[in-house]
N, C-alpha and C positions, 0 to 999 in steps of 0.2 A: 430601467427595464428591467431591472433586479425588484426595485421595491413595489414596481406594477404586481411582477409576479408574487413575489412576495409576502403583500402584503394580501390578495388575493387568496393564497393559500390559508394565511392566520384568519380572515374572515371568513371563510367556506368550507375551508375543508378540513383543520386543524380539531380534533388530534389524529386524524387516518392521515395513512401515511403520504398517499398523493392528490391533491387538485383535478378534478373534473371541467376546465376552463368553460367546457358549456353550457352544463346543465348546475354549472357554478356551486356544487356541491364535492365531498369527497371522497376516496373509496382506498381501503387496504389492497397493496399489490406484493410486496415483501415483506408482511410480518408485523404489520399493529405495532411498529414503534414510533409514530411521527418522524417516519422516514424523510420526509422533505425537511423537518428544522433538524435533523442531526446533518444530512447534506449539505443545508447550507450553512450550519454554523461557521467556519473557518472562512466562507465569502463576506460575511458583515464585517469581521475586523479587517479584511482588505480590503474592502470597501472605507475605513476606519469608523465603522460605529461600536464601538466601545460598549455604550448602555445596553445596547439590545445586545451584544454579543452573550454581556451577563447577566441580561434576563434569562435568556434562551438555556446556556448554560446550568441556571441555577434548574429552571422550570425541568430539563431534559433528568436531572438527579433528583429532581423529586419524584418524578410522572414515569418514568419508562421501566418498567420491571422486564425481564429475559426468561423468568418461568412461566413462559407462557405455551398454552398446546396449542405451535403453533408450525404447522412447515413451510420449514425456510433455504432458500438456495445456500447453497453453503458459501460461491463464488459473491452473492450480492452481496449477503449479510457482511462477508470481509471486506469487498471494498468500497461500498458505502456505510454501514455504521460501525465496524473495524476502525477504519481508516478515517471516516468523522471523528469519532470520540478521539483517536491517539493526537490528530491534527490539531484538536479544540483545546485537549492538554496542555500539549506542547506550547501553542500561543495564549495559554492562560494568564500568563505573567504582564505581555506585552499588551493584553485588554485590558486590564489594569485590575483584575482580579486578585484577591488575598490569596497567596500561594501555600502552603503548606509547609514544616520543614521537609528540603530531603528534594521538595523540586527542583527536576523535571522526574526525580525519579521516585516519585508517586506525587497523588491526589486523585479526587473524585471521579473527574472524568478518564483518568488512566485505568481507574478500578472499573469503571465503568466499561470501557473499551477490552477488560481481560475477562471478566464475568461475560459479555458477546461471545467472544472468541473460546471458551471454555464449554460453550454451547455445540459450536463448531466439534470440538476434537472429536466423539463419535464417529464421525465421518471416515478420518483418517485410519480409523480400526478396521484396516484390510488386508488382505496378506502381501498385497503390494506397498502400500502405505499410500495411494491412490487412494483420493477422498470421492465418496457418494457425492453426488451432487446436489441432495437434498437430506436432510437434517430437522427431526423434530426437537424444538426446543426444549420440550420439555422430558420427552421418552426417550429421544437418541433416535436412532436411524427404524425407518421404519422396516419391518420383516422383507416386508413384500415390495421395497424402494430399489427400483433398477438399479443395475450396476454399471449402466454406461453413461458418460462423463463427455462430455467435449475437453477439449484437451488444454485450453483457457483454466478448465473448472478446477483442473487439476494442478496447474503452474504458475498460478496468480497469488499465491502467499509469501512468499519471502519476504519482501516490503512488510506488509503489516505484523507477521508473524515474528519476522527476528526484531522488530523493533519494538515488538512486547517482551521478549523472551530479554532481549536489552537493559531495558526501564526497569523491567520489572527482579528479573533475577533467577523465574524461571528458562529455564532450557525447553521445554519442552516445547511449545510453541516453534522456537525456530526449529527443532530436529523433526517435527512432523513433515514441516514444511522442505526442508530439505533432502529429506526420504523419499517427497513425491516427488520431487523434481530429480533427483538420482534415478529412479525408477522410471520416468517418462523417458529420461535421455536416452536408457539401454533398450527403449523399444522403438528407437529410431529405424527408417528403413535401407538397406542398403545404399542407397545412391542419397543418405545425409538427412529424410524428411521425414517428419510426421505428418498424421493424419487426422481429421476433424473432431471423429469421436472415439473412446475408448474405453473396453471393460475391463472397469479397474478389479475386477478381482482375477481375469483370466488373463488380462495383457495383452488382448486381438483386438486389433482395428478393426471399427465396426462401419466407421463411416472411413476410406481412406483417400479423401479431398485432401488434396496439400496444398497450403494459401498461407496467403498474410493477412487475414481479413477474418468474418465470424468466424466465434471457437473456437480462434487459434492465436489473434492479434496480441493478447495483452499478457501469452504466455512469452515470446520473443520479449517483450517491453518492461518484462521484470526481470529479464535475464539480464539486463544491460541494466536497469536503474539498480538491481538490487548488488553488481558488481561494482556502482557506482557509490551505494550509499554504502556500504560493507567492505571496501575496497578489496572484492573478494575475486582472484583470478579463476578461480574454478565454476561460476560463472560467466565470465565475458570469455572463458575458449570455448565455453559451451556455444554463446552464441554468434561467438567467430567463423564456427564448425556451420550451423546451420546457415550464418550470412552466405557463404560460399554455395552450398545446396541450392538457396534461392533465388542467389544471382545466376548460376547452371540450367536451373530447370523452370523458373519461376519468371522468370525476368525479360519482355518482350518489349524494345522500343519506349523503354522507361515505363510499362504498365507495369502490375505484376497478376498473372491469370492463375487456373488453378488447376492443379495437376495431379496425374495420378499419382502416390508419396511411393511405389516399388518403381514403377517406370518411368516415370517423369513426364506419360503425355499430357495433353494438355484434356481438362473435363471441361473447366468453364470457362470460357473466354470472356469474366465479367469481371469489371471494380467494383466494390462494396462498399460505401460508405466510410464503413469501418475502419479501412483501412489505411485511411487518410493521416492518421498517426506518424505515419510511416517515414514520410519525410524529418517532422521533429525528428526518431527516435537517431534517426539517419544522422542528423544535427552532433549528436550528443559524440560519436563515434568519429565525428572529424571529416563524415563522409557528405561535403557539403554540395559537389557538382553534380553529384547524381541527385539526392534531395533536392535540390533546388527546379532540376527538369521534371524527375516526378512527379512535385507539389504542382507546375505550371501546366502540366497535367490533370491536377486533379481540378486544379481553380477553373479552366476551360470548360470543364461538366457546370460548374455549380454558376457559373454565368450564364450558362444555359439555360439551367430552369430556375435557376434564383433558390438553390440550395441544391444539397447532396441526397439521387436518390438511394436507397437502399441498393437495389443492384443498378448497372447501368451497363448493357452491352458493350464491347470495346469494337466489333468488329461492325455492329448496325451505329454504332456513338445515338445509342438512345435506351430507354426504360427497358427493365426486363416485367413482363407480366407477372402481376401482384406484387410486385418491390419496387413500385412506384411511391410510398411512402418519404418523406424526411423530420422524424419525431424529433425537432430540436437540436441535432446530435454536433458532437462538440468538434471533432476530430480534424474538419479541415484548419479552425479557427485555434486548436490546440500548436499544428505546425506552424502556424503562424506565426504564431506568435516564438515559438521557438528559432526558427531560423529570421524575423526580426533581430532579436538578441543575436544572434549569432551573423549575423553581416551587413545590419542598419538602412539594407534596401527597402524602399516606402514602398515598394509591390505589395509589399505583406499588412502594411498599413492601408493600402487598397481596398483589400480581400477582406478588413475589419471592418470598414467602410459598407462593402456591398453587403457582408453579412448583418452588417445592423439594419443596414435599408429595409435588404428583404425579411428579415426578420420582424419586424415593425409594419411592415407594409402588408406582410404575408399573412403572418401568425396571430398578430396580436387581437385579441377580444377583449368586452367592456370587466370579464375576469381574471384576466393571466391573459397566456401565451398558450396557445392548442397546438399538437404534434400538426403536420401537413398528413393528410393522408393521403394526396396524388398528389405529386410536384409536378403535374404536366397541366392542370386544369385550377390545381390550389385549394380545391377542394381540404374539410380541416378534420381530424379527428379530435374526439372529447377527450383529452390526455394530455397532461404537462408533468412529464419522468420530472422523477429526481433530480438528475443530471444536469437541466437546463439551469438550473439555481446553482449547482456545486459543479457544474466544469463550464456547460455556456458563457454563461456570462460572464464567471470568473477568469477566463482565459481571453475575452475581449477587453474585459477592462486594463488586465495587465499588459496586454499587445498596447493600449492604450496611456496606460502608466506608467515612463518607464523611470518616476523614481520609490514606484514602491518598494516598501518596504524586500519583499519577496525579491528584488533584483539584486540586491545588497552586494556590494563589491568588497566586501570587508572592514570597512572604516568605520562598521556602527555595531556596538554586542553589547547585550549583559551579560552578567554574571547570574549563574546558579547560585541559588542560594541555600544555608544547612549544611549539610556534610560536604554540597559540591560546589561550594562558593570561589571556589578556584576556577570553575570550569565557564569557557565562553561557549556562547551560545547567542544563536541568531545574529551570527555574522555572514550569512549567506550560502549557498552551495544546497537549498532546500533542494527533496526528492519527491515531487508528485507523486501520487499513488495514479492507478489509472481514472479512478474516478478524480482526481486534481487537487488530493489532498496533500499541501505541505510537509513532509515530514523532513526534521531538522536532525542530520546525521552527528551532530556533536551532541546534541543530549543523550545521541544513546554510545557514544565514545565515553562521555562524563560517566555514566550511568556505570557500564559494564566495567572501568575504569576502576570504580568507587568497588565495584564487587571483586573485584580480585585483589584492590586492596586487602579488601575486608579479611578474604579466605587468608591473602598472607598473615596476617595481624593475627588470626586464628592460632595460623601453625604454628607464629612467633610464639605465642602467649604458651601451645599446650608445650612445645618446645625445653620453654624455661619452668615454667608449672613440674615439669618430671626430671630428679635427682638420679645423677647417674648413676645406671646400677651395673655393678659388677657383671661377668658371665654367668656367674655361679648363681645369683639374684633372678638372672635372666631364665636361665635353664629352669630351675625349679617354680618359677611365677608360668612356666610356659607348661609343665606336670600338671599345677593345682591350678591350670585352670582348664585343663579336660575334665575339673572331676567337681568343679566348684565356679559359681557364675563372674565375671570380674567386675572387680568394685569399683565403682566413679568415685577420685580423687577429688575433694571438697574445690579442690584448686582449679580442678577441670572446668567447673561448670560455668566459668566467665566467658570462656570461649566454645564449648561442645555441650551440644544438646543430648542428652541423654540418650543411648542408643548409638548415636553418630560412632563410625567408624572415624577415626583420626589418620592422616596423609602423613606421609613421612615428609620430616620439614625441611623445609624449601629453602632456610637460611638459620644460621647458629651464631647467635648474639654472643658477643662476651660482657660475661655477669659483670657490671662495673656498675657503677652512677650512670642513671641518663646522662646528665646535662655533660659527664665526660666524654660522651659520643659525639657533642658537639663539636668540641676543640677541635680547632685549626692551628697550626705552627703554634701550640701551645697555649691559646688562648682561649676561652671556654665563655661561651655565649648562653647568659642564663636568662637573661632579659628576654622583652621580645624582641631582639633584632635579628 
């Protein structure tokens, strides 16, 4: 299935963003960056195709340029482009690519991800810190840009942006993502819910429907996954507070409805296909009983239609007018993969089998797989979104491949290279971003630890380079500094960039030969032991 879709894209749509499978051509949808190729890159490795991964990774480095006059979705560019490039960077050594010294803290795909993310930073320059929904990759935010953004478009950055900051050492990405999260947290209603769309300039809620589906979904997902990846209690406590309010006001008979965010009254008694990620998310925080019951509800809808309609009326037990499509979404399959890993229950393999048969029978066409325009009569639409290759196929494959390296229980690992060669990488615990791009938390820890050590070493070198000054010397230096600019000592240049302010020393080391500091019980180790 993957190669039928992937080869159809290469044959008929590349370098456009997406394949149009009914007319066997392509179109640009999310920024003119060959999006399907970026989104599918890590799937190639997960399927074991190292040679094609290497070819495409090199091709993207040679052909993709983010200095283009294009209006792009900040949210979609982050989860698909930045997330896809970060994941490919972290998996590149496993794919047999030659990595540069210092990997995983440096590398060409990481620099591409950083370049793409920098293009998104102007969107965060608002009084609230919450980003605009769209940014021009060349010119920044258009002066006429609407300040109204969906909740997910504000709260779905902490995985990719904190990964970037910790891999590169530049804190700006994690800082803006955290500021947006904290700003959004302060806007929740008195009963603890958030709405669907917010004005990022005024913090005023424009759409006040509260739920777990479209426009909100990945905000909750990133609070949980961010807390796991970063070992961050603040993010988890935010989610647990929301979870209480969600259970109190939106949960009915293991379905989740839409309610008014201030009153808690039901506004839309519908199930949306995007909500099907929720049971998988519940499995990550150990709420398996609730997850299994909710999954069963969603699975009955799949069996009714051979796919999930975008909206499903719970009271009527049928599709909602003008929301009957199924664009090859992955969410129910994603939950099946998580719950199968958590329980070993073969019911989830049965869902996987149903999904394979439905997608193959209903949506396969000569030039790929087509979205379903109407799940009732199985009419097709001329679109194959990049997430079909990034998520749907990937989660299906992982459901049926229990020995895949992504399911690693810690028995298999590799060591980092260069300055981080003592870092254990790839030992499991991967965190999937909302586009199913796996990130290795160990790499983040490895690079941030290396940066901390470098800062500590810098402070130690500075401390050693400075002779002890008497109080009179210090006083005269302070007086002189008012009239004359400070002079850089030659010894400082090895540790400090010109103009950089020095910090108070963290450690004071005795002034003695280095080898003597390695003495244990009087024995000095001067060799490599």
